[in-house]
N, C-alpha and C positions, 0 to 999 in steps of 0.2 A: 722546506715547507714553512709558510708564515705562521707566526704565533696566533693563537685564537683566544679570545676572551668571551666569545658568544657561543650559544648552543641553540639548536632547533630541537623541538620535542615532537616525536612521532608516536601516535597512539594506534595500536593494532589490537583488536579484540580485548580492549580494556587494559592492555599492558602498555606502559610508556617507555620510550627509548630516547635517550639524549644523543644527539648527533652534533659534533663540533662544527662550527662555522668559521671559515677562514676568509680574511679580507685581503684582496689583492692590492697592488699599488694603485691601479685604476681598474674600473670595471665592477661587475656585480660580485657579491659575496658567493662563496662556494660551500655547499653542505657536504661534509665528509661522510660518505655512506660505505666506506670500505669494510666496516665491521657489521653492517646491517644484516647480511645473510647469516653470519655466525650468531648474532644476538637474537634476531627476530625471525630468521628462517624465510625471508622474502627477498626477491630481487626488485630492482626498479625497472621500469619499461620506458624506453626512450628511442624509438626507431629513428635512425639517422643521427643519433647522438646530439640532437640540437640543443639539449639542455644539460649535457653531461661534459664535465671537464675530465679528460683522460690523462692529463699531465699538468705539471706546473712548468712555466717557461719564462725566460727573460728576453726573448728574441723579438717578437712582433706582437703588437696590440692593435685591435680594430674596435672602434666604436661606430657601428653602422648607423645609429640614429644621428650622430654628430658628423658623420662623414670623415672620421679620423683613421689614419693608418700610420702607425709609429713603428720604426725599426730602432730598437734599443733606445726608445724615447724620442728619436728625431722624426719630425713629420715628413711624409713621403714627398710633399711638394718642395720642401727645402732640399732634400737629398737629390731629387731629380733635377732641380733647377741649378744647384750650386756644385754638385758632385758629379761623379761618373761611376760606371758600373763596378769596376774593380775596387774602387774605394768603398762602395757599399758592400761588396763581397767581404772585404776586410772587416768592416763594421759588424756584419752579421756573424762572421766566423769568430771574431775575437772580442766583441762587446764594446769596443771604443773606436772612434775615428782614428786613423793612423797619423803618425807624424810624417813629415815629408820623406825622411829617411826610411821609415817603415814601409810606406807606400811604394817607394822606389824599389825596395828589396822584394816586396810582394809581387809587384808587376813583373819584375825580372824573373822571379821564380815561375809564375804562371806562363810567361812567354816562352820559357825554355822547356816547358812540358807539353807544348801544343801538338807536336808530332805524335802519331800513334805508331805502335809496333808495325813494321813493314809486313809481317805475316798476316796482319788483320785485313790487308787489301784482298787477300784470297778469300777471307770470310765474306766480304761484301759480294764477291762475284758468284757466291752460291745462291744469291737471291735472284728471283725473276726481275727483269727490267721494270716491270710495271708494279712491283711491290710498293706498298705505301711506305713513305719515309719513316713513319712512326714504327712500323713493323720492323724495319731494319734497325732503328735505334734501340728498340727493346732488346733485340738479339745481340747487337754489337756492344752495347754498354754492359749487358749481363756477361758477355764473353770476355770482357776486360779482366775478369778474375782468372781467366785461363792464360793471360799474358803477363800479368803483373802480380806474381805470387808474393813479392816482397812487400806488399801493402794490403794484405787481406786479414792480418791478425788484428782483430778488433781490441784485443787486450794490450796491444803495444801502442803507446801514445804516439811514438814517432811514425809508425806505420799508418795510423789514422790520419796524421798530418799529411803524409805523402799521398795517401789515397785522396784526400780532400783536394789537394793541389792538382793532382792528375785529372780528377773528374772535371773541375772547373776549366782546366786548360783543354782537355781532349774532347769533351762533349760537343763544342762547336765544330771541331774538325770532323767528328763523326756525323753530325747533322749535315754539314756541307757535302761530305762524301755521299751520304744517302741521297741528297738532291742531285749531285752530279751523276750518280749511277742511274737515277730514274730518268734522266734526259739523255743518257748515252754519251756524256762528255767525259774526258779524262779527269782524274782527281787532280786537284790543285793543292800543293803543299803549303803549309802555313808560312808566313813571313814574319820574322822577328822585328822588322823595322816598322810594322804597323801596330796600331793600338788594337785592343780586343775586338771592338765592333767592326772596325775597318778590315781587320784580318779575316773575320768571318765573312763579310761581304765579298772580299777578294777571293776567298776560297769558293764562294758560290758562283760568282759571275766572271771571273777571269778565265781566259782560254790561252793555250800556248801560242796561238797564231798572232796575237797582238797584245799590246800593253793595256791593262785596265787600271784606271786611276779612280779611287773611291772619292766621290764628292763629299766634302766635309759636312755639308748639311744632311746628307743621307746617313753618313756615319754617326752624326750626333743623334739623329732620329732613331737609328737602330740602338744606340747606347741607351736612350731613354726608354725604349721598349723593354730592353733587358732590365734596366733599373726598376721600372715600375712593376715588373712581374717577378722580382727576385725572391720575395717571400710573401705569404698571405695567411699567416697564422695556421690553425689546425684544420686546413681544408682536406678534401678527400684524398688527394695524392700525398700530401704531407703526412696525414694519418696512416696512409698505406706504408710509407717509408718507415715510420715509427713502429708500426705493427710488425713489419718484416724484420726490422732491427731488433725487436724484443726477443726474437728467437735466436739471436746470435749470428744471423746471416752476414756474409761479407758485404762491404760497402757497395760494391758494384752491383750485387744482386738487389740490394735495398733500393738503389737509385733506379735500376731497371724496373722494379716493381712500381715506383712512383711514376715513371714514364708510361707504363702500361695503364695505370689508373687515369693519368692525365689525358690519354687518348680518347676517353669517352666524350661524346658531344655535349653532355651536360656540364663538363668541366673545361678541359683545355680546348675543346673544339668550338667554343662560343664565337670567336672571331671568324672562323671558317663559316659557321652557320650564318653570320651576319653578311658576309660577301655572297654567299649562295642566295640569300634573300634579295640582295641588291641586283643580282643577275636575274632573279625571277621578276622583279619589278621592271627591269630592262631599260627604262628611259624616264627622264624627269616628268614627262607629260602624264605618266601613269601613277604618279605619286598620290594625287587626290583619291583615286580608286582604292589604293592600298591603305591610305590613312583611314578611309571609311570602313574598310574591312577590319582594321585593327580595333576600331571602336565598337564593332558589331560582336556582341557576346556569343552569338550563335555561329559565327564564322571561326574556324580553327586557326586562321592566320594570326600570327603574332609578330610584332616588330622585334627582330633580333638585334642585339646591341644597344637596347634601351632598358633602363632600370637595372636593378641588381638585387640579388637575394640578400646580401649582407647590408649594403648601403641603402638606407631608406630615403635619403634626401638628395644626396649627390655622391658621385664616385670621386674621391680626392685625386685619384690618378688621372681622371679624364681631362681635367683642366690643363695639366702639363702635356698630355698626349694630344689634345686639340691644337696646342701651339705648334707642336712638331708636325701635325697633319697639315696645318695651314702653310708652314714653311716648305714642306715637301711638295704640296700641290702647286704652290707658287713657283717652285723651281722646275717641276716637271710638267705642269699644266694639266688641265682636265679636258681640253677641247676635243681631243681625239679618243677619249676614253669614256664611253657612256656610263660605265659603272661608277666611276669617280664623280662624274657630273650628277648622277642620280643620288649618290651619297651626300654631296654638298647640299643639294636641293632638299633631300629628306631631312637632314639635320635642321635646316632653317625652318621647314614646315612644322616639324615636331616641336621645336622650341617655341614657336609662335602660337601653338594651339593650346588653349586653356585646358582641354581634356587631358593632354599628356602631362601638363604641369600639375593638375589635380591628382592624377594617378601616380605622380612621381616617376614618370617614364622618361628619364633624362638619358642622353647619350652617355654610354659608359666607356671604359677603357678598351673593351673589345671592339666597339664600333670604330674608334679612331685608329687602333692598331691595325685592324683589318684594312682600312683605307690606305694607311702608310705602306703596309707590306704589298698590297696590290699595286700601288703606284711604283714601288721599287722594282716590280717585276717578278715577285715570288708567286708561284701557284698556291692555291688554297691548301693543297696537300702539305705545304711547308709551314703553314701557320702554327700548327701545334708543335712540330719539332723545334721551332724557334722559341715557343713558350717553354718547352722542356729544357732547352739549354739555359734560358734565363733563370728558371726556377731551380736548377741544379744546386746553386749555392744555398738556397733556402733549405732544400732537403738535407744537404750535408750539414748545415748548421744545426738543424733540428736533430739529426742523427748523432752528431757529436755531443750535443747537450744531453740527449737521452742516455748515451753510454756513460756519461759522467754522473748520472743521477743514482744515488744509492737506493732509491725507492723503486728502481726499474724492475718490472716483472714481465714475463712473457704475456702478451695480450691474450685474453680469453673472455670475450663477451659472453653474456648469458642469453637465454631465450625465453619466450613465452611459448611453451610447447602446446600445440593444438591438435596433435595427431592422436592415433589410437593408444589406449592404455594397453598394458601387457595382455597378450592373448596367446593361446596355444597354437602351435603349428598344426595345419591340417594336411594330411597326406593327399597327394595329387589325385588319386582315384576317388577321393571323397569330396572334391571341390566342385 
């Protein structure tokens, strides 16, 4: 915890309480209210925790007004433009960019952990074929604790390290298997000669009947999607992982909890909602109609993939993702895909409309990632699993940081109780 030289004064019923104020490296000051209940007998009320810091962290910082996203101090556009996903994984896990030798060793370690226990194949076959891939991922990742007993002791630093590597390596395999199972195709084993993103795409799209070669442009676009979603500070799923971790749960259970939270359409399902909107619009000629609907306050229609709850002026990830989207669409074309043609036209129409500029409704990372994944051939049901595999390293990094925090306590939010006060039980014949 940072040193403090400032205090806030709170007055309740004529009594004054001094509360320490801590100043972060960057960002707003934080008032320490940990002793408030003990001293003043009151709780604070903050639904959604939008004004509450539940931890201190050194991993990721977001300034929504400035459109900044920093991982260990490095801007996301620099990382996505100059680095690749596993290098960012190393940065998030260990705090510094790796040397060439460190990166080579880390990549080799992850590569040699990509296969899952063969008995887990039987676990997959217990699901219905039409099961949502996220449902399968929640079950399969949680079940890893039943197969990897030698990395579930959270008090053993080496076991924490092994669990971290296993999750980063195996979640893409699990996601690809969930996809293959949903379409009735055989599982494809990982290949050690492919990089992380290319290996994932190969496991998703290769079939035994013929050779599948991953196009480097598509592989690079996938790597950027993974990089841009690697971590995003204390969002809903990350907070869920931390809350689960605070109870002492094993790492696989904690990450499964994060996947379950990410499944919600208000969180990880945003790019899926964007594609569903594009399908509803249907064709470029209907865009003016939907633009008008988006401006009509009495119409419930909203443009999905535009604007962002955190970023108030622009999404720093979107600029890099737009570049990848342009490259992918140039490679694959949009002529025979009305959804992609609609997306390109909608992007241009929205960016040229003063209304959307005034309302700060800019295309965000979900808009472009949805376009890319659709162009690659992924169904919308796979969008959130891909988000989950990219976010796994962020969850793990936050999990590791919390376990090393001497201030860690089991999470126990308070409430503003609005129910009945104590009353006596009434026998049933008198009710």
